[in-house]
C-alpha positions as CSV (number, residue, x, y, z in Angstrom):
1,M,12.4,10.6,1.0
2,A,9.0,12.1,-0.4
3,H,5.9,11.5,1.3
4,K,4.1,8.1,0.1
5,V,0.4,7.4,0.5
6,I,-0.3,3.7,1.2
7,L,-3.8,2.2,0.4
8,V,-5.4,-0.5,2.2
9,S,-8.3,-2.5,1.0
10,C,-10.2,-5.9,1.6
11,V,-12.6,-7.6,-0.2
12,S,-14.7,-9.2,2.3
13,G,-15.2,-5.7,4.5
14,M,-13.9,-2.6,5.9
15,A,-13.1,-4.0,9.3
16,T,-10.1,-6.2,8.0
17,A,-8.9,-2.9,6.1
18,E,-8.9,-1.0,9.0
19,T,-7.0,-3.6,11.1
20,T,-4.6,-3.8,8.4
21,A,-4.0,0.1,8.2
22,A,-3.6,0.5,11.9
23,K,-0.7,-2.0,11.5
24,I,0.7,-0.4,9.1
25,R,0.5,3.3,10.7
26,K,2.4,1.6,13.9
27,I,5.2,0.4,11.6
28,A,5.3,3.4,10.1
29,A,5.7,5.5,12.8
30,E,8.3,3.2,14.5
31,R,10.3,3.3,11.0
32,K,9.8,7.1,10.7
33,W,8.3,6.5,7.3
34,D,6.6,9.8,5.9
35,V,3.3,8.2,4.6
36,S,-0.7,8.4,5.0
37,V,-2.5,5.5,5.2
38,K,-5.8,5.3,3.8
39,V,-8.5,2.6,3.4
40,A,-10.8,2.0,0.2
41,E,-13.4,-0.3,-0.1
42,F,-12.8,-2.9,-2.8
43,R,-15.7,-1.9,-5.2
44,K,-14.5,1.6,-5.0
45,L,-10.7,1.1,-5.4
46,K,-10.6,2.2,-9.1
47,E,-11.6,5.7,-8.1
48,A,-9.3,5.6,-4.5
49,V,-6.0,4.4,-6.2
50,P,-5.2,7.6,-8.1
51,G,-2.8,9.8,-5.7
52,C,-1.5,6.4,-4.1
53,D,1.7,4.8,-4.0
54,V,1.0,1.5,-3.0
55,L,-1.9,-0.7,-2.7
56,V,-1.9,-3.0,0.3
57,Q,-4.8,-5.7,-0.3
58,I,-6.6,-8.2,0.9
59,A,-7.9,-10.1,-1.5
60,P,-7.8,-13.9,-2.4
61,S,-7.2,-12.9,-6.2
62,D,-7.4,-9.3,-7.9
63,P,-5.3,-9.6,-11.4
64,T,-6.5,-5.7,-12.0
65,D,-3.3,-3.7,-12.7
66,Y,-3.9,-0.3,-10.9
67,G,-0.7,1.1,-12.0
68,I,1.3,1.2,-8.6
69,P,2.8,-2.0,-6.8
70,K,0.4,-4.2,-5.0
71,L,1.4,-6.0,-1.7
72,S,-0.7,-8.7,0.1
73,G,-2.1,-7.3,3.5
74,V,-2.5,-10.9,4.8
75,P,0.8,-10.8,6.4
76,F,-0.5,-8.1,8.8
77,L,-3.4,-10.2,9.8
78,T,-1.6,-13.5,10.5
79,G,1.8,-12.5,10.8
80,F,3.3,-15.4,8.6
81,E,6.0,-13.8,6.4
82,L,5.3,-10.4,7.8
83,D,9.4,-9.3,7.8
84,K,9.3,-9.9,3.9
85,T,6.3,-7.8,3.6
86,I,7.8,-5.0,5.4
87,Q,10.8,-5.1,3.8
88,A,9.2,-4.8,0.5
89,L,6.8,-1.9,1.5
90,D,10.2,-0.6,2.8
91,E,11.5,-0.7,-0.5
92,I,8.8,0.9,-2.0
93,I,8.3,3.8,0.7
94,N,12.2,4.5,0.4
95,A,12.3,4.6,-3.2
96,E,13.5,7.4,-5.2
97,P,10.6,8.8,-7.5
98,S,10.9,8.1,-10.8
99,T,11.7,11.1,-13.6
100,K,10.5,11.3,-16.8
101,P,13.0,12.0,-19.3
102,E,12.8,15.4,-20.8
103,E,10.5,15.3,-24.0
104,S,12.8,17.0,-27.0
105,E,10.6,19.5,-29.2
């Protein structure tokens, strides 16, 4: 499994994102995921996304496609459907990196 970067963001403030990131770090340690967890302000997401593998977002509705998988961070705060969200995150973390086909000359 290659090292993955999880980006956590919240619309309403950094405290919620930091709380979510701390919970993800704890889960990652328990599951022995090779990850880094970063936090970014919502208004700086476009600058923060490059180099990240998944976005965990605490936002009511953000239709923006950042080019990486996006999961709701709400279950990390409420516990509702947390197992389902952890499973989805686990699948992203443990997915094999996609390889691009060789270009023919």
